[in-house]
C-alpha positions in Angstrom: 9.9 -21.1 -19.3 7.6 -22.6 -16.7 5.0 -20.5 -14.8 4.2 -21.8 -11.3 1.3 -20.8 -9.0 1.9 -21.4 -5.3 -0.3 -21.0 -2.3 2.5 -20.1 0.1 5.6 -18.0 -0.3 7.4 -20.9 1.5 7.3 -22.8 -1.8 10.1 -20.4 -2.7 13.5 -20.0 -1.1 14.0 -16.9 0.9 17.2 -16.0 -0.9 15.8 -16.8 -4.4 12.8 -14.6 -3.8 14.7 -11.7 -2.3 17.2 -11.7 -5.2 14.4 -10.6 -7.4 13.6 -7.7 -5.1 16.9 -6.0 -4.1 16.7 -3.3 -1.4 13.0 -4.0 -0.9 11.6 -3.6 2.7 8.5 -5.6 1.9 10.5 -8.7 1.2 10.1 -12.5 1.7 9.8 -12.0 5.5 7.2 -9.4 5.2 5.0 -11.5 2.9 5.4 -14.5 5.1 4.1 -12.4 8.0 1.2 -11.2 5.9 0.4 -14.8 4.9 0.3 -15.9 8.6 -1.6 -12.9 9.9 -5.1 -14.4 9.2 -6.5 -11.5 7.3 -10.2 -12.3 6.9 -11.5 -12.9 3.3 -8.1 -13.2 1.6 -6.5 -16.2 0.0 -2.8 -15.8 -1.1 -1.2 -16.8 -4.3 2.3 -16.4 -5.7 3.2 -16.5 -9.4 6.7 -17.4 -10.4 8.6 -18.0 -13.6 11.3 -20.7 -13.6 13.9 -21.5 -16.2 16.1 -24.5 -15.7 14.8 -24.7 -12.2 15.9 -21.1 -11.3 13.4 -18.5 -10.3 13.5 -15.7 -12.8 10.4 -13.6 -12.1 7.7 -13.5 -9.4 4.7 -11.5 -8.2 2.4 -12.0 -5.2 -1.3 -12.2 -5.7 -4.6 -12.7 -3.7 -8.1 -13.8 -4.1 -10.9 -11.9 -2.5 -14.6 -11.0 -2.7 -14.2 -7.5 -4.0 -16.8 -4.8 -3.3 -16.9 -2.7 -6.5 -17.6 0.6 -4.7 -14.5 0.3 -2.5 -12.8 3.4 -4.1 -16.0 5.5 -4.3 -16.7 8.5 -2.1 -19.4 11.1 -1.7 -22.9 10.8 -3.2 -22.1 7.8 -5.5 -20.9 5.8 -2.4 -24.2 6.5 -0.7 -26.1 5.2 -3.7 -24.1 2.0 -3.9 -24.4 1.4 -0.2 -28.1 1.6 -0.5 -27.9 -0.9 -3.4 -25.7 -3.2 -1.4 -28.2 -3.3 1.4 -31.0 -4.3 -0.9 -28.9 -6.6 -3.3 -25.9 -7.7 -1.4 -24.4 -9.8 -4.2 -24.7 -7.2 -6.9 -21.6 -5.2 -6.1 -19.4 -8.1 -4.9 -17.3 -9.9 -7.4 -14.7 -12.7 -6.7 -11.4 -11.2 -7.9 -7.9 -12.5 -8.5 -5.4 -9.6 -8.2 -1.7 -9.4 -8.6 -0.1 -7.3 -5.8 -1.1 -7.3 -2.2 -3.8 -5.6 -0.1 -1.0 -4.6 2.4 1.9 -3.9 -0.1 2.9 -0.4 -1.0 3.0 -1.4 -4.7 2.5 -4.5 -6.8 5.9 -6.1 -6.2 6.9 -7.5 -9.6 10.4 -8.8 -9.5 12.9 -10.1 -12.0 16.4 -11.7 -12.0 19.0 -8.9 -12.2 20.3 -10.1 -15.6 16.9 -9.9 -17.4 16.6 -7.2 -20.0 13.4 -5.4 -21.0 12.4 -7.9 -23.6 12.9 -10.9 -21.2 10.8 -9.0 -18.5 8.0 -8.5 -21.0 8.0 -12.2 -21.9 7.9 -13.2 -18.2 5.1 -10.8 -17.4 3.1 -11.9 -20.4 3.4 -15.6 -19.3 2.4 -14.8 -15.7 -0.7 -12.8 -16.8 -1.7 -15.7 -19.1 -1.3 -18.0 -16.1 -3.3 -15.6 -14.0 -6.2 -15.8 -16.5 -6.1 -19.6 -16.3 -6.0 -19.5 -12.5 -8.9 -17.0 -12.3 -11.0 -19.3 -14.4 -10.1 -22.3 -12.3 -10.9 -20.4 -9.1 -14.2 -19.0 -10.6 -12.9 -15.4 -10.1 -15.0 -13.0 -12.2 -12.4 -10.2 -12.2 -8.7 -10.1 -13.0 -6.8 -7.1 -11.6 -3.4 -5.7 -10.8 -3.3 -3.6 -7.6 -1.0 -0.6 -7.4 1.3 -1.1 -10.4 4.0 1.4 -9.6 5.3 4.2 -11.8 8.8 2.7 -12.1 7.4 -0.2 -14.1 4.7 1.8 -16.0 6.2 1.1 -19.4 6.3 -2.7 -18.7 2.7 -2.8 -17.6 1.5 -0.6 -20.4 3.2 -2.9 -23.0 1.8 -6.2 -21.7 -1.4 -5.6 -19.6 -3.6 -4.4 -22.6 -2.7 -7.6 -24.4 -4.7 -9.4 -21.8 -7.6 -7.0 -22.0 -6.7 -5.1 -18.9 -7.6 -1.4 -18.6 -6.1 1.0 -16.1 -7.5 3.3 -13.5 -5.5 5.7 -11.2 -4.8 4.4 -7.7 -3.8 6.4 -4.7 -0.3 7.8 -5.2 2.7 7.0 -3.0 4.2 10.0 -1.2 8.0 10.5 -0.7 9.9 13.1 1.2 13.6 13.6 0.3 15.3 14.3 3.6 18.2 16.6 2.9 17.9 18.8 6.0 20.5 19.5 8.7 17.8 19.7 11.4 14.0 20.2 11.9 14.3 23.9 11.6 15.9 23.5 8.2 13.0 21.2 7.2 10.4 23.7 8.4 12.2 26.5 6.5 11.8 24.4 3.3 8.0 24.7 3.6 5.8 27.6 2.6 5.4 30.4 5.2 1.8 29.5 5.8 2.6 25.8 6.3 5.6 26.6 8.5 3.4 28.8 10.8 0.7 26.2 10.9 3.1 23.4 11.8 4.7 25.4 14.6 1.3 26.0 16.1 0.3 22.4 15.7 3.4 21.1 17.4 3.1 23.2 20.6 1.0 20.7 22.5 3.5 17.9 21.6 5.5 18.7 24.8 2.9 16.9 26.8 3.5 13.6 24.8 6.0 11.0 25.6 7.5 9.1 22.6 8.7 5.5 22.9 10.3 3.2 20.3 9.5 -0.5 20.6 10.0 -3.8 18.8 8.0 -5.8 21.4 4.4 -4.7 21.8 2.9 -7.7 23.6 2.0 -5.7 26.7 0.2 -3.0 24.6 -1.3 -5.2 21.9 -4.9 -4.6 22.9 -4.4 -0.9 23.0 -2.7 -0.8 19.6 -5.6 -2.7 18.1 -8.1 -0.3 19.7 -6.3 2.6 18.1 -6.0 0.8 14.8 -9.7 -0.1 14.7 -10.7 3.5 15.5 -8.5 4.7 12.6 -9.9 2.0 10.3 -13.5 3.1 11.1 -12.6 6.7 10.2 -11.0 5.8 6.9 -12.7 7.0 3.7 -11.4 4.1 1.7 -11.1 0.7 3.3 -10.2 -2.7 1.9 -8.3 -5.0 4.2 -8.7 -5.2 8.0 -5.5 -6.0 9.9 -5.2 -8.4 12.8 -3.0 -8.6 15.9 -1.1 -11.3 14.1 -0.2 -8.9 11.4 1.5 -6.5 13.7 3.2 -9.2 15.8 4.3 -11.1 12.6 5.9 -8.0 11.0 7.7 -7.0 14.1 8.9 -10.5 14.8 9.7 -11.5 11.3 11.6 -8.5 10.1 13.9 -8.1 13.1 15.6 -4.7 13.4 14.0 -3.5 10.2 10.6 -3.1 11.9 9.6 -1.1 15.0 6.7 0.7 16.5 6.7 4.3 17.7 4.3 4.8 20.6 2.8 8.1 21.7 1.8 8.4 25.3 -0.3 11.0 27.2 0.6 10.2 30.8 -0.1 6.5 31.1 -2.5 6.5 28.1 -1.5 5.3 24.7 -2.9 7.7 22.2 -1.2 6.8 19.0 1.2 4.3 17.4 3.1 4.1 14.1 4.3 0.8 12.6 7.6 1.6 10.7 9.9 -0.3 8.4 13.5 0.9 7.9 16.7 -0.3 6.3 18.9 2.7 6.7 18.2 4.0 3.2 14.4 4.4 3.5 11.9 4.9 6.4 8.6 3.4 5.4 5.5 4.4 7.4 3.2 1.4 7.2 0.3 2.1 9.5 -0.7 4.9 11.9 -3.4 4.6 14.5 -4.6 7.2 16.9 -7.2 8.1 19.6 -9.7 10.4 18.0 -10.8 11.7 21.4 -7.5 13.6 21.7 -6.2 13.9 18.2 -7.5 17.5 17.7 -6.0 18.7 20.9 -2.6 17.2 20.3 -2.4 17.1 16.5 -1.2 13.5 16.6 -0.7 13.0 12.9 1.5 16.1 12.5 3.4 15.2 15.7 4.1 11.8 14.3 5.1 13.3 10.9 7.7 15.5 12.5 9.0 12.7 14.7 9.5 10.6 11.5 11.3 13.4 9.8 13.5 13.9 12.9 14.3 10.2 13.0 15.4 10.4 9.3 17.6 13.4 10.0 19.2 11.9 13.1 19.9 8.5 11.4 21.0 10.0 8.0 18.1 8.3 6.2 17.6 10.1 2.9 14.1 9.0 2.1 10.9 9.1 4.1 8.1 7.1 2.4 4.8 8.0 4.0 2.7 5.7 1.7 -0.8 6.3 0.3 -3.6 8.6 1.5 -3.7 12.2 2.7 -1.7 13.2 -0.4 -2.9 16.8 -0.2 -1.4 17.2 3.3 1.8 15.4 2.2 2.3 17.7 -0.7 1.9 20.6 1.6 4.5 19.1 3.9 7.1 18.9 1.1 6.5 15.4 -0.3 6.5 14.4 -4.0 4.0 11.9 -5.3 4.5 8.8 -7.5 1.5 7.4 -9.4 0.1 4.0 -8.9 -2.3 2.2 -11.3 -5.1 -0.3 -11.0 -5.3 -2.6 -14.1 -8.5 -4.7 -14.4 -11.1 -6.4 -16.4 -14.2 -8.5 -15.9 -13.9 -11.9 -17.4 -17.5 -11.7 -18.8 -17.2 -9.7 -22.0 -20.7 -8.1 -21.6 -20.1 -7.0 -18.0 -16.6 -5.8 -18.9 -18.1 -3.6 -21.7 -20.4 -2.1 -19.2 -17.5 -1.4 -16.8 -15.6 0.2 -19.6 -18.6 2.5 -20.4 -19.0 3.7 -16.9 -15.5 3.5 -15.4 -15.0 7.2 -15.3 -17.6 7.4 -12.5 -15.2 5.2 -10.4 -12.0 7.1 -11.1 -10.3 8.3 -7.9 -9.1 11.5 -9.7 -12.6 12.5 -10.7 -13.0 14.9 -7.8 -9.3 15.2 -6.8 -7.4 18.0 -8.5 -4.0 17.0 -7.1 -4.4 13.4 -8.3 -5.7 14.6 -11.6 -2.7 16.8 -12.1 -0.4 14.0 -11.3 -2.1 11.7 -13.8 -2.2 14.4 -16.5 1.6 14.9 -16.1 2.4 11.3 -16.7 3.0 9.7 -20.1 -0.1 7.8 -21.3 
């Protein structure tokens, strides 16, 4: 078993990579687009396991200067922001993380014929290699971003062997689309939510909705809407570029498109979507905050996405992370994601372990706490 570390996904063959990730929308083409997008501050890595020259396991990764209060909100965030202004290096740590800043989960893939024991050996070898690479790159922290619930047993068996502890991440929301039409979907919601949605959707008649794969002529407007939404985000990490949107739309062909929302000649919202006929994945939504309250743009886009799934017989709408209270109210189910991490300095890591409860996302979030409590530990 040989573990390789590559700086570009092009070191792997498209087919050999995608074989490890069957039915995955965020495939080789997606990661190639991310790599070429020029996201500031990120350096890409890819860990692979080869046996007899054949790729048997793989996971993307990245290096970044990580701000330790990224997941904090409320009073604690205000304290850390004051500290950051006075001591700018205190809260920033160079980090090597498996996963992707723009991936829905940490995509950990294996050859189809690998059993659970073989997967554990491969993950163990890749984490050992990650420790070596973190040391070589002078990364102080080692992490795994958004380890998904489907592989929880695998991560729980191997990650602690490498000193990694876990924290809850933002959950992923899914809506199972089993409705004959939008009225049937609305009837599946509570009476209060149904009434609220009907009220919110009334102004939608003034909007024009357009589906696009070519956004060159509206690129600047899309970036304006994206940046406005980014500035309003409670939690921020990566900042996307025009190259990201162009690369995803150009590199994924018919599996990627944008939904544009117009008010007259004014673009007021956009939604970047990925779709393969079995799943509609909502990647990014941007909107004009000057009109969003008047036109309830987020809820209009939600209903449009549900309508698209119904019309095209797509059984699953994946609306991603964030706003999980609203998504639960709109009929979604949540799937937990985990952050595994440790500091490579034992003294600092012991301090992190002592105070990590202050940083937990579920500390002031009852829905997330309930999700975590209901999962096997």
